[in-house]
C-alpha positions in Angstrom: 0.1 0.1 0.0 1.2 3.3 -1.0 0.1 6.1 1.0 0.5 9.5 0.0 0.7 12.5 2.1 -1.7 15.1 1.7 -0.7 18.6 1.8 -3.1 21.4 3.3 -4.7 22.4 6.3 -6.3 19.8 8.4 -9.2 20.6 10.6 -7.2 20.2 13.9 -4.9 22.8 12.4 -7.7 25.0 11.7 -9.1 24.5 15.3 -5.6 25.4 16.6 -5.4 28.6 14.4 -9.1 29.7 15.6 -8.0 29.2 19.2 -4.9 31.0 19.0 -6.5 33.8 17.0 -9.3 34.2 19.7 -6.9 34.1 22.7 -4.7 36.9 21.0 -7.9 38.9 19.9 -9.2 38.4 23.4 -5.8 39.6 25.2 -5.7 42.6 22.7 -9.2 43.5 23.8 -8.7 43.5 27.4 -5.5 45.4 27.1 -7.0 48.0 25.0 -10.0 48.2 27.4 -7.5 49.0 30.5 -5.4 51.2 28.6 -8.5 53.4 27.3 -9.9 53.4 30.9 -6.6 54.5 32.4 -6.2 57.1 29.7 -9.9 58.3 30.3 -9.0 58.5 34.2 -5.8 60.6 33.4 -7.9 63.0 31.2 -10.4 63.3 34.0 -8.0 63.9 36.6 -6.3 66.8 34.2 -9.7 68.2 33.8 -10.0 68.5 37.6 -6.4 69.6 38.0 -7.1 72.5 35.6 -10.3 73.6 37.4 -8.2 73.8 40.7 -5.5 75.7 39.3 -8.2 78.2 38.0 -9.7 78.6 41.0 -6.3 78.7 43.1 -4.5 81.4 40.8 -7.6 83.9 41.2 -7.9 83.1 44.7 -4.1 83.5 45.6 -4.2 86.8 43.5 -6.7 88.2 45.9 -5.0 86.7 49.0 -1.4 88.3 48.3 -3.0 91.9 47.1 -1.3 94.4 49.4 -4.0 95.9 51.6 -6.6 93.3 50.6 -8.7 92.3 53.7 -11.8 89.6 54.0 -14.8 91.4 54.6 -17.1 88.2 55.2 -16.8 84.3 54.8 -19.9 82.6 55.6 -22.5 80.5 54.3 -26.3 81.6 52.9 -29.4 80.1 51.0 -29.9 81.8 47.7 -33.3 82.7 46.2 -33.5 79.0 44.9 -32.9 77.9 48.3 -29.5 76.7 47.2 -26.6 76.6 49.8 -24.1 79.0 48.6 -20.6 79.4 50.4 -18.9 82.8 49.8 -16.2 85.4 50.7 -15.7 88.8 49.9 -12.5 90.8 49.9 -12.1 94.7 50.9 -10.8 94.9 46.9 -14.6 94.1 46.0 -13.9 90.7 44.8 -16.6 88.2 45.8 -16.1 84.1 45.4 -19.3 82.3 45.5 -19.9 78.6 45.4 -23.3 76.7 44.8 -23.7 73.3 46.0 -26.5 72.4 43.5 -24.9 74.4 40.6 -21.5 72.7 41.6 -19.7 76.3 40.3 -17.3 79.0 41.6 -18.2 82.2 40.7 -15.7 85.2 41.0 -17.9 88.5 40.7 -20.7 86.9 39.0 -18.2 85.2 36.5 -18.0 81.6 36.3 -14.3 80.4 36.8 -14.9 76.7 37.8 -17.3 74.1 37.2 -18.0 70.3 38.3 -16.7 71.3 41.9 -17.8 69.0 44.7 -17.3 71.4 47.5 -15.8 74.8 48.3 -16.4 76.0 51.6 -14.6 79.4 53.2 -14.1 79.6 56.7 -12.2 82.8 58.0 -10.4 82.9 61.6 -8.3 85.5 63.2 -5.0 83.8 64.6 -1.8 85.7 65.9 -2.9 89.2 64.1 -3.5 87.3 60.9 -6.3 86.3 59.0 -6.4 82.5 58.2 -8.9 81.6 55.3 -9.6 77.9 55.2 -10.8 76.2 51.8 -12.5 73.1 51.8 -12.0 72.0 48.3 -13.0 68.9 46.3 -13.0 67.9 42.7 -12.9 64.2 41.7 -10.1 62.5 43.2 -8.7 65.8 44.5 -9.8 66.3 48.1 -8.7 69.1 50.2 -11.1 69.1 53.3 -11.0 68.7 56.8 -7.4 68.2 58.0 -6.1 68.7 54.7 -8.0 71.7 53.7 -6.3 74.5 51.9 -5.2 77.2 54.2 -3.9 80.9 53.5 -2.6 83.8 55.4 -3.5 87.3 54.8 
């Protein structure tokens, strides 16, 4: 008997190819999914950082202004019964944060959005004005013992 060796792809080879290709595609999909998730998280952190930097740059400018003082820092409710935290300086600048709107305004002009918390507390300490700002946006959380502290 003379058996000739047939050339070509056998069923077993096709099954192995399909399994290997399925494994490779699945692995690439999982890795791509994780990569995309990390990129989206980093983009959100970048947006949050930009919002904080905008607030801090305006606020520090008012804190460092020569002769500027805090007139009042308190919490109130607006006409829509929204809780609003605000601070007013002697130079006329007023910062307001509304809990429902999640926005910070400086003199009625929106400077930040998607802010989870921005609360102002004024204290007198050693003949200096201490301003405590509880600030939170996304993963950036400066509240309670980690609150932002400014001296005037």
